[in-house]
Backbone as CSV, one residue per row, in Angstrom:
resi,resn,N_x,N_y,N_z,CA_x,CA_y,CA_z,C_x,C_y,C_z
1,MET,-9.332,24.825,7.519,-10.310,23.391,7.249,-9.683,22.461,8.207
2,ARG,-11.251,21.916,9.136,-10.863,20.834,10.183,-10.230,19.535,9.869
3,VAL,-9.120,19.228,10.458,-8.519,17.684,10.147,-9.024,16.504,10.824
4,ARG,-9.835,15.927,10.166,-10.278,14.440,11.154,-9.588,13.865,12.147
5,THR,-9.820,13.584,13.140,-8.851,13.340,14.320,-9.265,11.989,14.917
6,THR,-10.468,11.243,14.287,-10.699,10.127,14.874,-9.902,9.014,14.963
7,ALA,-10.222,8.046,15.770,-9.334,6.924,15.699,-9.148,6.135,14.229
8,GLN,-10.140,6.035,13.805,-10.702,5.596,12.573,-10.968,6.089,11.328
9,PRO,-9.812,7.052,10.792,-10.541,7.984,9.834,-10.867,7.053,8.805
10,PRO,-11.461,7.752,8.043,-12.404,7.073,6.350,-11.352,6.180,5.824
11,TRP,-10.135,7.106,5.147,-9.479,6.558,4.147,-8.542,5.057,4.771
12,TRP,-8.238,5.268,6.531,-7.380,4.204,6.809,-7.941,3.481,7.979
13,SER,-7.624,2.319,8.076,-8.148,1.744,9.265,-7.257,0.641,9.728
14,ARG,-7.213,0.467,10.950,-6.338,-0.074,11.581,-6.284,-2.058,10.994
15,LEU,-5.261,-2.889,10.885,-5.415,-3.907,10.537,-4.709,-5.015,11.591
16,ARG,-5.530,-5.099,12.732,-5.066,-5.943,13.482,-6.798,-6.456,14.396
17,PRO,-6.665,-7.982,14.540,-7.559,-7.981,15.582,-8.135,-6.873,16.902
18,TYR,-9.461,-6.712,16.821,-9.722,-5.870,18.115,-9.614,-7.013,19.280
19,GLY,-9.504,-6.101,20.409,-9.684,-6.871,21.837,-8.626,-6.395,22.918
20,GLU,-8.011,-6.400,22.938,-6.977,-6.140,23.801,-6.324,-4.412,23.646
21,PRO,-5.853,-3.694,24.200,-5.449,-2.538,23.819,-3.752,-2.782,23.110
22,ALA,-3.714,-2.217,21.945,-2.399,-2.079,21.837,-1.591,-1.274,22.193
23,PRO,-0.399,-1.983,22.252,0.823,-0.842,22.874,1.267,0.006,22.167
24,VAL,1.916,1.139,23.023,1.911,2.552,22.224,2.987,1.727,20.650
25,PRO,2.551,2.270,19.785,3.485,2.092,18.695,4.972,2.634,18.687
26,ARG,5.543,1.926,18.115,7.153,2.437,17.679,7.381,2.548,16.620
27,ALA,6.665,1.803,15.593,7.034,2.059,14.042,5.581,1.898,13.805
28,ARG,5.308,2.239,11.724,4.136,1.962,11.597,3.887,1.465,10.340
29,LEU,3.486,0.627,9.597,3.179,0.130,8.213,1.834,0.492,7.775
30,LEU,2.108,0.961,6.492,0.983,1.528,5.661,0.788,0.461,4.735
31,VAL,-0.639,0.042,4.410,-0.589,-1.075,3.333,-1.585,-0.414,2.232
32,VAL,-1.074,-0.373,0.978,-1.679,-0.009,-0.198,-2.282,-1.251,-1.080
33,PRO,-3.182,-1.404,-1.074,-4.080,-2.292,-1.834,-3.908,-2.327,-3.407
34,HIS,-4.167,-3.449,-4.267,-4.242,-3.726,-5.406,-5.217,-3.233,-6.015
35,SER,-5.516,-2.913,-7.498,-6.845,-2.019,-7.929,-7.693,-3.053,-7.487
36,GLY,-8.763,-2.565,-7.575,-10.225,-3.186,-7.154,-10.281,-3.687,-5.776
37,GLY,-9.127,-3.974,-4.786,-9.159,-4.557,-3.728,-9.227,-3.333,-2.230
38,GLY,-9.588,-4.331,-1.238,-9.396,-3.255,0.185,-8.590,-4.030,0.847
39,PRO,-8.094,-3.486,2.108,-7.133,-3.806,2.883,-7.131,-5.093,3.725
40,ASN,-8.520,-5.336,3.829,-8.925,-6.700,4.843,-8.153,-7.973,4.324
41,ARG,-7.923,-8.249,3.295,-7.424,-9.124,2.864,-5.926,-9.419,3.103
42,TYR,-5.083,-8.431,3.380,-3.270,-8.115,3.745,-3.732,-8.399,5.060
43,LEU,-4.375,-8.375,5.898,-4.436,-8.903,7.574,-3.702,-10.573,7.732
44,ARG,-4.294,-11.343,6.991,-3.531,-12.679,7.259,-2.279,-12.842,6.640
45,LEU,-1.469,-11.878,5.902,-0.547,-11.743,5.449,0.330,-11.373,6.230
46,LEU,0.088,-10.146,7.006,0.800,-9.407,8.501,0.473,-9.301,9.587
47,GLY,-0.633,-10.343,10.078,-0.776,-10.441,11.058,-0.041,-10.723,12.185
48,ASP,1.092,-11.629,11.721,2.079,-12.120,12.653,3.461,-11.093,12.710
49,LEU,3.342,-9.870,12.465,4.418,-8.751,12.976,4.179,-8.285,14.178
50,PRO,5.035,-7.719,14.736,5.278,-7.352,16.401,3.909,-6.775,16.793
51,ASP,3.379,-6.605,18.108,2.091,-5.440,18.536,2.726,-4.006,18.435
52,ASP,3.788,-3.885,18.557,4.150,-2.480,18.604,4.367,-2.002,17.176
53,VAL,3.925,-2.617,16.055,3.805,-2.036,14.832,2.591,-1.932,14.237
54,GLU,2.287,-0.606,14.289,0.652,-0.280,14.362,0.846,-0.352,12.244
55,ILE,-0.168,-1.388,11.848,-0.923,-1.572,10.843,-1.729,-0.976,10.125
56,LEU,-1.590,-0.267,9.131,-2.908,0.670,8.813,-3.049,0.239,7.285
57,GLY,-4.625,0.078,7.027,-4.399,-0.750,5.461,-5.228,0.838,4.727
58,LEU,-5.477,0.935,3.490,-5.976,2.145,2.782,-7.237,1.703,2.177
59,THR,-8.022,2.162,2.597,-9.674,2.321,1.638,-10.162,2.837,0.850
60,LEU,-10.075,2.631,-0.440,-10.613,3.636,-1.170,-12.079,3.770,-1.663
61,PRO,-13.109,4.770,-1.770,-14.114,4.637,-1.539,-14.563,3.570,-2.791
62,GLY,-15.806,2.983,-2.434,-16.421,1.763,-3.032,-16.297,0.670,-2.628
63,ARG,-15.462,0.202,-2.065,-14.839,-0.818,-1.617,-14.975,-1.332,0.068
64,GLU,-14.848,-2.457,0.595,-15.235,-2.953,1.782,-16.225,-1.886,2.331
65,ARG,-15.797,-1.583,3.662,-16.651,-0.335,4.841,-16.959,0.809,3.962
66,ARG,-16.130,1.375,2.690,-17.003,1.877,1.846,-17.630,2.104,0.863
67,ARG,-17.970,0.457,0.693,-18.921,0.509,-0.630,-19.758,0.798,-0.775
68,THR,-20.590,1.818,0.063,-21.640,2.425,-0.388,-21.235,3.799,-0.976
69,GLU,-20.004,4.099,-1.217,-19.441,5.520,-1.708,-19.399,4.979,-3.089
70,PRO,-19.463,5.978,-3.807,-19.366,5.987,-5.341,-17.822,5.921,-5.551
71,PRO,-17.320,4.970,-6.753,-15.884,4.676,-6.888,-15.220,5.596,-7.376
72,GLY,-14.023,5.959,-6.839,-13.324,7.046,-7.432,-12.514,7.629,-6.628
73,ALA,-11.231,8.138,-6.748,-10.447,9.009,-6.000,-9.169,9.371,-6.907
74,THR,-8.704,10.690,-6.244,-7.422,11.446,-7.013,-6.324,11.107,-6.195
75,LEU,-4.842,11.267,-6.777,-4.105,11.265,-5.913,-3.855,11.986,-5.290
76,ASP,-4.226,13.218,-5.116,-4.099,14.268,-4.398,-4.982,14.102,-3.045
77,GLU,-6.198,13.119,-3.114,-7.096,12.920,-2.350,-6.098,12.130,-1.380
78,VAL,-5.631,10.792,-2.194,-5.116,9.792,-1.254,-3.994,10.536,-0.116
79,LEU,-3.117,11.497,-0.864,-1.996,11.920,-0.053,-2.646,12.632,0.949
80,THR,-3.992,13.659,0.411,-4.122,14.225,1.825,-4.939,13.625,2.811
81,SER,-5.385,12.483,2.686,-5.420,11.502,3.730,-4.310,11.118,4.768
82,LEU,-3.224,11.473,4.502,-2.191,10.951,5.340,-2.589,11.826,6.574
83,GLU,-2.997,13.304,6.610,-2.918,14.126,7.362,-3.861,13.332,8.493
84,ALA,-4.328,12.733,8.383,-5.279,12.147,9.695,-4.808,11.222,10.510
85,ILE,-3.558,10.498,10.027,-3.045,9.293,10.768,-1.659,9.755,10.994
86,ARG,-0.806,11.000,10.656,0.600,10.831,10.788,0.981,11.426,11.931
87,LEU,0.083,11.792,12.781,0.597,12.321,14.348,0.153,10.896,15.194
88,PRO,0.974,10.745,16.187,2.620,10.796,16.139,3.204,10.415,14.708
89,GLU,4.268,11.491,14.603,5.359,10.873,13.826,5.910,9.818,13.878
90,LEU,5.755,8.883,12.994,6.499,7.237,13.588,7.316,6.556,12.088
91,PRO,8.333,6.353,12.630,9.070,5.385,11.154,8.343,4.648,10.680
92,THR,8.023,4.861,9.309,6.751,3.940,8.467,7.790,3.389,7.253
93,VAL,6.878,2.029,7.375,7.342,1.085,6.162,6.082,1.034,5.621
94,ILE,6.093,1.122,3.999,4.999,1.169,2.894,4.879,-0.167,2.167
95,LEU,3.778,-0.802,1.954,4.056,-2.201,1.302,2.682,-1.599,0.271
96,GLY,2.869,-1.586,-1.208,1.589,-1.391,-1.906,2.342,-2.785,-3.096
97,HIS,0.710,-3.193,-3.484,0.920,-4.273,-3.973,0.451,-3.643,-5.656
98,SER,0.644,-3.962,-6.657,-0.202,-3.370,-7.980,-0.272,-2.406,-7.628
99,MET,-0.847,-1.817,-8.426,-1.432,0.143,-8.137,-0.890,0.394,-6.790
100,GLY,-1.095,-0.590,-6.067,-0.530,-0.057,-4.915,0.555,0.352,-4.497
101,ALA,1.384,-0.044,-5.338,3.336,0.280,-5.090,3.536,1.485,-5.622
102,THR,2.707,1.655,-6.964,2.895,3.228,-7.633,2.134,4.151,-6.642
103,LEU,1.198,3.953,-5.915,0.818,4.934,-4.972,1.642,5.028,-3.793
104,GLY,2.140,3.772,-3.385,3.076,4.060,-1.932,4.377,4.701,-2.741
105,LEU,4.845,4.901,-3.606,5.939,5.840,-4.253,5.763,7.342,-3.469
106,HIS,4.283,7.417,-4.241,3.919,9.022,-3.332,4.119,9.303,-2.054
107,LEU,3.200,8.563,-1.629,2.989,8.244,0.032,4.087,8.326,0.475
108,ALA,5.314,7.704,0.043,6.416,7.553,0.461,7.127,9.033,0.536
109,HIS,7.234,9.461,-0.722,7.613,10.619,-1.183,7.117,11.898,0.042
110,ALA,5.706,12.051,0.081,4.883,12.554,0.749,5.494,12.751,2.606
111,LEU,5.813,11.553,3.097,6.588,10.924,4.299,7.624,11.672,4.604
112,GLY,8.497,11.531,3.485,9.546,12.422,3.721,10.606,11.573,4.748
113,GLU,11.565,12.104,5.186,12.258,10.850,6.416,11.382,10.538,7.168
114,HIS,10.549,10.482,7.079,9.574,9.753,8.210,9.536,8.118,7.764
115,CYS,9.455,8.097,6.213,9.440,6.492,5.244,10.722,5.963,5.556
116,VAL,10.877,5.030,5.744,12.284,4.365,6.368,12.116,2.979,4.822
117,GLY,11.070,2.603,4.551,10.966,1.512,3.268,9.896,1.744,2.453
118,LEU,9.869,1.390,1.230,8.985,1.192,0.296,9.305,-0.099,-0.261
119,ILE,8.117,-0.930,0.316,8.183,-2.634,-0.682,7.139,-2.403,-1.845
120,ALA,7.794,-2.658,-3.119,6.773,-2.849,-4.114,6.825,-3.874,-4.567
121,SER,5.417,-4.743,-4.617,5.051,-5.766,-4.932,4.459,-5.651,-6.061
122,GLY,4.627,-6.533,-7.207,3.950,-6.980,-8.017,3.699,-5.728,-9.136
123,GLN,4.561,-4.887,-9.456,4.598,-3.845,-10.443,5.896,-3.435,-10.837
124,GLU,5.434,-3.213,-12.323,6.447,-2.507,-12.932,6.687,-0.928,-12.376
125,PRO,7.931,-0.264,-12.668,8.405,0.824,-12.290,7.806,2.113,-13.275
126,ARG,6.671,1.683,-14.414,6.409,2.353,-15.281,5.311,1.927,-15.737
127,ASP,4.789,2.741,-16.856,3.330,2.403,-17.287,3.821,1.294,-18.009
128,GLY,2.522,-0.083,-17.673,3.035,-1.536,-18.228,1.895,-1.822,-18.856
129,VAL,1.409,-3.244,-18.960,0.584,-4.163,-19.326,-1.105,-3.576,-18.509
130,GLY,-0.696,-3.444,-17.349,-1.422,-3.101,-16.658,-2.463,-2.190,-16.856
131,TRP,-1.665,-1.189,-17.126,-2.776,0.266,-17.218,-3.535,0.309,-18.577
132,LEU,-4.690,0.382,-18.729,-5.879,0.492,-19.727,-6.027,1.833,-20.390
133,SER,-6.164,2.127,-21.210,-6.696,3.223,-21.534,-7.672,3.789,-21.559
134,GLU,-8.496,5.188,-21.726,-9.874,5.378,-21.270,-10.783,4.961,-21.952
135,ASP,-10.393,4.309,-23.467,-11.503,4.007,-24.018,-11.502,2.287,-23.698
136,SER,-10.745,1.928,-23.161,-10.599,0.136,-22.991,-12.447,-0.195,-22.456
137,ASP,-12.834,-0.989,-23.433,-14.642,-1.866,-22.818,-14.215,-2.686,-21.520
138,ASP,-15.666,-3.119,-21.579,-15.406,-4.266,-20.225,-14.455,-5.257,-20.761
139,GLU,-14.477,-5.929,-21.627,-13.831,-6.955,-22.030,-12.275,-6.641,-21.788
140,ASP,-12.002,-5.533,-22.296,-10.402,-5.356,-22.067,-10.318,-5.428,-20.342
141,VAL,-11.406,-4.807,-19.681,-10.929,-4.906,-17.714,-10.848,-5.902,-17.500
142,LEU,-12.213,-7.118,-18.320,-11.954,-8.315,-17.748,-10.692,-8.922,-18.219
143,ARG,-10.106,-8.959,-19.300,-9.110,-9.658,-19.854,-7.784,-9.504,-18.559
144,LEU,-7.881,-7.977,-18.079,-6.887,-7.918,-17.005,-7.027,-8.591,-15.729
145,LEU,-8.236,-8.797,-15.642,-8.238,-10.176,-14.271,-7.794,-11.146,-14.559
146,GLU,-8.256,-11.353,-16.316,-8.021,-12.834,-16.551,-6.115,-13.030,-16.292
147,LEU,-5.539,-12.097,-16.758,-4.051,-12.005,-16.791,-3.609,-11.936,-15.114
148,GLY,-4.519,-11.603,-14.175,-3.902,-11.697,-12.917,-4.353,-12.842,-12.178
149,GLY,-5.487,-13.855,-12.644,-5.390,-14.669,-12.598,-6.057,-14.720,-10.628
150,ASP,-7.107,-14.104,-10.388,-7.349,-13.914,-9.330,-8.775,-13.489,-8.396
151,MET,-10.021,-13.495,-9.496,-10.966,-13.488,-9.509,-11.695,-14.783,-10.064
152,PRO,-12.637,-15.307,-8.870,-13.840,-16.194,-8.823,-14.627,-15.862,-10.199
153,SER,-14.934,-17.075,-10.788,-15.952,-16.693,-11.966,-17.439,-17.023,-11.389
154,ALA,-17.686,-16.957,-10.388,-19.036,-17.003,-9.452,-18.974,-15.516,-9.389
155,ILE,-18.197,-14.656,-9.256,-18.396,-12.743,-9.072,-18.826,-12.509,-10.345
156,LEU,-18.004,-12.862,-11.024,-18.408,-12.573,-12.541,-19.674,-12.546,-13.491
157,ALA,-20.209,-13.781,-12.894,-21.083,-14.008,-13.403,-22.752,-13.603,-12.615
158,ASP,-22.260,-12.889,-11.519,-23.499,-12.298,-10.870,-23.364,-10.857,-11.622
159,THR,-24.537,-10.836,-12.067,-24.502,-9.111,-12.858,-24.075,-8.043,-11.623
160,ALA,-24.858,-8.151,-10.588,-24.381,-6.675,-9.939,-23.077,-6.658,-8.999
161,TRP,-22.426,-7.844,-8.805,-21.126,-7.924,-8.223,-20.129,-7.522,-9.533
162,ARG,-20.040,-7.984,-10.781,-19.470,-7.716,-11.932,-19.587,-6.227,-12.439
163,THR,-20.973,-5.997,-12.055,-20.796,-4.006,-12.499,-19.756,-3.174,-11.654
164,ALA,-20.282,-4.010,-9.994,-19.486,-2.999,-9.087,-17.802,-2.976,-9.246
165,LEU,-17.750,-4.127,-9.605,-16.170,-4.891,-9.587,-15.739,-4.113,-10.471
166,LEU,-16.127,-3.905,-12.092,-15.470,-3.102,-12.999,-15.579,-1.385,-12.744
167,ASP,-16.752,-1.040,-12.243,-16.915,0.289,-11.721,-15.606,0.526,-10.724
168,ASN,-15.285,-0.152,-9.685,-14.064,-0.165,-9.189,-12.780,0.054,-9.497
169,LEU,-12.595,-1.124,-10.553,-11.280,-1.034,-11.756,-11.418,0.034,-12.235
170,ARG,-12.385,0.392,-12.899,-12.230,1.365,-13.600,-11.860,2.923,-13.021
171,ALA,-12.325,3.179,-11.990,-11.746,4.203,-10.791,-10.373,3.957,-10.456
172,ASP,-10.029,2.971,-10.312,-8.547,2.868,-9.746,-7.655,3.024,-10.852
173,LEU,-8.050,2.521,-12.321,-6.932,2.407,-13.360,-6.798,3.913,-13.551
174,ARG,-7.946,4.973,-13.596,-7.425,6.244,-13.493,-6.575,6.734,-12.964
175,LEU,-7.172,6.362,-11.684,-5.948,7.008,-10.219,-4.681,6.350,-10.826
176,GLY,-4.355,5.065,-11.204,-3.166,4.175,-11.553,-2.386,5.611,-12.742
177,ARG,-3.306,5.147,-13.512,-2.877,6.413,-14.738,-2.180,7.796,-14.402
178,GLU,-2.814,8.447,-13.217,-2.541,9.296,-12.528,-1.101,9.707,-11.931
179,SER,-1.420,8.246,-11.134,0.160,7.974,-10.485,1.118,7.688,-11.006
180,VAL,1.146,7.002,-11.988,2.481,6.671,-13.284,2.638,8.165,-13.337
181,GLU,1.605,8.889,-14.285,1.926,10.190,-14.930,3.151,11.162,-13.692
182,ARG,2.320,11.358,-12.567,3.138,12.163,-11.643,4.385,11.189,-11.281
183,SER,4.697,9.940,-11.271,5.739,9.572,-11.000,6.795,9.771,-11.469
184,ARG,7.227,9.981,-12.686,8.306,10.230,-13.577,9.185,11.797,-12.836
185,GLY,10.453,11.255,-12.843,11.406,11.836,-11.876,11.329,11.695,-10.170
186,MET,10.710,11.175,-9.664,9.965,11.080,-8.251,11.049,10.334,-8.004
187,ARG,12.099,10.806,-6.614,12.735,9.829,-5.985,12.743,9.839,-4.303
188,ILE,12.653,9.032,-3.691,12.801,8.943,-2.319,13.899,9.004,-1.645
189,ASP,14.174,8.966,-0.539,15.339,9.011,0.204,15.265,7.326,0.875
190,ALA,14.446,7.007,0.944,14.523,5.442,1.505,14.467,4.500,0.810
191,PRO,14.901,2.999,1.306,15.446,2.094,-0.099,14.201,1.428,-0.747
192,ILE,14.070,1.194,-1.609,12.643,0.052,-2.328,13.443,-1.301,-2.445
193,THR,12.323,-2.387,-1.786,12.472,-3.353,-1.948,11.225,-4.117,-3.036
194,VAL,11.554,-4.363,-4.331,10.635,-5.163,-4.972,10.417,-6.579,-4.944
195,LEU,9.232,-6.812,-5.006,8.997,-8.281,-4.762,7.903,-8.561,-5.955
196,CYS,8.055,-9.537,-6.761,7.337,-10.320,-7.802,7.525,-11.655,-7.788
197,GLY,6.104,-12.368,-8.181,5.827,-13.911,-8.887,6.746,-13.763,-10.042
198,ARG,7.092,-15.139,-10.018,8.038,-15.129,-11.167,6.797,-15.873,-12.297
199,GLU,5.835,-15.982,-12.380,4.731,-16.539,-13.284,4.009,-15.169,-13.308
200,ASP,4.006,-13.846,-12.676,3.389,-12.759,-12.966,2.929,-12.206,-14.642
201,ARG,1.760,-12.477,-15.103,1.729,-12.053,-16.612,1.287,-10.587,-16.951
202,LEU,1.260,-9.804,-15.306,1.347,-8.468,-15.799,2.450,-7.582,-15.857
203,VAL,3.467,-8.279,-15.029,4.753,-7.765,-15.129,5.582,-8.037,-15.711
204,ASP,6.574,-7.387,-16.461,7.928,-7.561,-17.343,9.369,-7.558,-16.020
205,GLN,9.665,-8.542,-15.973,10.902,-8.778,-14.804,11.677,-8.387,-14.868
206,ASP,12.021,-8.226,-16.514,13.520,-7.396,-16.646,13.579,-5.747,-16.426
207,VAL,12.308,-5.230,-16.167,12.770,-3.623,-15.944,12.265,-3.586,-14.822
208,LEU,12.263,-4.655,-13.211,12.003,-4.606,-12.201,13.115,-3.678,-11.642
209,ALA,14.391,-3.807,-12.003,15.330,-2.891,-11.305,15.235,-1.559,-11.661
210,GLY,14.360,-1.365,-12.531,14.468,0.171,-12.699,13.251,1.222,-11.928
211,TRP,12.879,0.236,-10.280,12.606,1.040,-9.569,13.657,1.890,-8.525
212,GLY,15.262,1.057,-9.190,16.297,1.761,-8.238,16.472,3.354,-8.877
213,ALA,15.707,3.872,-9.946,15.813,5.086,-10.552,14.844,6.204,-9.703
214,HIS,14.052,5.648,-8.236,13.031,6.112,-8.055,13.912,6.481,-6.288
215,SER,14.888,5.747,-5.907,15.074,5.425,-4.586,16.867,6.291,-4.366
216,ALA,17.218,7.120,-3.754,18.530,7.254,-3.148,19.479,6.434,-2.269
217,ALA,18.418,5.506,-2.198,19.107,4.817,-0.953,18.990,3.284,-1.294
218,GLY,19.173,2.836,-2.549,19.241,1.799,-3.008,17.922,0.952,-3.463
219,CYS,18.276,-0.412,-4.357,16.971,-1.069,-4.163,17.518,-2.632,-4.645
220,GLU,16.724,-3.588,-3.916,16.850,-5.109,-4.393,15.774,-5.360,-4.661
221,VAL,15.780,-6.704,-5.615,14.878,-7.105,-6.479,14.730,-8.730,-5.947
222,HIS,13.630,-9.162,-5.838,13.468,-10.728,-5.172,12.366,-11.359,-6.093
223,VAL,12.509,-12.109,-6.829,11.487,-12.859,-7.403,10.916,-14.381,-6.959
224,PHE,10.082,-14.918,-7.004,9.621,-16.147,-6.338,8.471,-16.706,-6.785
225,ALA,8.149,-17.380,-6.552,7.488,-18.717,-7.423,6.054,-18.198,-7.028
226,GLY,5.014,-18.125,-8.123,3.704,-17.807,-8.168,3.273,-16.556,-9.275
227,GLY,2.247,-16.108,-9.371,1.582,-15.347,-10.089,1.353,-13.864,-9.747
228,HIS,0.479,-13.274,-10.292,0.537,-11.760,-9.969,0.034,-11.456,-8.112
229,PHE,-0.684,-12.421,-7.781,-0.948,-12.407,-6.684,-0.405,-13.453,-5.686
230,ALA,0.901,-13.551,-5.675,1.705,-14.448,-4.924,1.899,-14.276,-3.920
231,LEU,1.782,-13.181,-3.629,2.151,-12.478,-1.992,0.929,-13.351,-1.073
232,PHE,-0.326,-13.479,-1.687,-0.950,-14.167,-0.375,-1.424,-15.719,-0.624
233,ASP,-0.715,-16.329,-1.415,0.090,-17.941,-0.820,0.785,-17.720,0.215
234,PRO,0.748,-18.604,0.884,0.898,-19.193,2.302,2.420,-19.115,2.408
235,VAL,2.966,-19.893,1.297,4.380,-20.365,1.226,5.308,-19.037,0.627
236,ASN,4.561,-17.995,0.358,5.925,-16.695,0.233,5.324,-15.617,1.213
237,ARG,4.109,-16.062,2.267,3.816,-15.045,3.450,5.261,-14.661,4.226
238,ARG,6.102,-15.626,4.683,7.156,-15.499,5.325,8.515,-14.173,4.264
239,GLN,8.145,-14.593,2.751,9.184,-13.571,2.568,8.355,-11.860,2.653
240,TYR,7.541,-12.026,2.366,6.668,-10.558,2.658,7.208,-10.100,4.111
241,VAL,6.704,-11.069,5.006,7.140,-10.506,6.268,8.405,-10.131,6.544
242,GLU,9.372,-10.832,6.331,10.678,-10.672,6.104,11.045,-9.248,5.488
243,ALA,10.460,-8.917,4.758,10.969,-7.846,3.406,10.462,-6.650,4.686
244,VAL,9.303,-6.977,5.504,8.897,-5.817,6.639,9.860,-5.221,7.488
245,GLU,9.952,-6.619,7.857,10.792,-6.808,8.928,12.376,-6.199,8.761
246,ARG,13.089,-6.383,7.978,14.426,-5.804,7.513,14.194,-4.316,7.572
247,ARG,13.231,-4.065,6.878,13.079,-2.201,7.140,13.198,-2.265,8.303
248,LEU,11.856,-2.613,9.328,11.853,-2.350,10.839,12.915,-2.448,11.367
249,ALA,13.855,-3.334,10.868,14.918,-3.591,11.912,16.194,-2.371,11.891
250,ALA,15.956,-1.413,11.151,16.562,-0.220,10.868,16.371,0.892,12.079
251,ILE,15.180,0.671,12.505,14.526,1.713,13.463,15.078,0.917,14.693
252,ALA,16.228,2.494,15.596,16.348,1.918,16.952,15.161,1.572,18.064
253,GLU,15.338,0.757,19.037,14.623,0.487,20.134,14.765,1.481,20.551
254,PRO,13.327,1.919,21.373,13.193,2.758,22.250,13.924,2.612,23.548
255,ALA,14.603,3.586,24.275,15.409,3.452,24.911,15.106,3.000,26.737
256,GLY,15.251,2.141,27.063,14.588,2.129,28.419,14.266,0.837,28.815
C-alpha cells in the first residue's frame, strides 16, 4: 500500500499562518479537536508557540476542508493517519479537547517513545455524561450541545447547518465510544496534564485524577474558571500555552 507523502495530508493540516518558510522543527504538537469541531479554531489558541514547533491539527471527515466528505471515521483510520506525518520522527506533545483527549491517548500510545506529553482537556478518563447511546435521538444530542454551551442558536435554526452538525456529532460520538472502549487498561510512558473548566457541566471533576491510571510518568490536574470550552476564553489561553511549553521544555535543544 502506498503511503501518502504530501506536505498537507488529508487528515492533518498545518496550524500556522502561511507565508514565510518555517524553520526546521525541533518538536511537534498534534491538536485533536472536540466532537463536531475542526482544528482551525485552535490556531488562535496556540499561534504564539515558537516557530520551530510544528503544529498539526486533525480534520475528521465532514468538517472544514473535508466538509464535502460523509462524516464518520474509525479509530483505526485515525491511528493510520499518523503514518503520513510521522517522518521525520519528532518529540511530540498531543493536545486533545473533549473527545479529542480520548483520541489523543490512543495517538500517544501509537507514537510510543516519541510522545513526550499528553494534555487532556475537558474530558473524563472514562465513559461519562458526554457519551450518548446509539438510540439517542436528536433532542438528546442537542441537549449535549446545550450542556457544552458553545453553539449559537442561529446555526441550530438553520435546517441545513443543523442537519450537518447532528450528522457530524453522531459520527464523532460513535468514534468516541469506540475510543473509550478500547482505552481501558491502556498506559503510556509520557506524563499527562489534565485541564478543565470549573463550570464544565460535561465533566465530573472528582474523577479527573483517574487519568493517572493511563500514565507511567505521572499526572497533574489543573482546574480554572470557565465551562466546557474554557480553553477558547482569552483569559485561559496562557494556561494552555504554558501546559504545552512545560512538556516541550523537557526536549533538549539542538546542538550548535
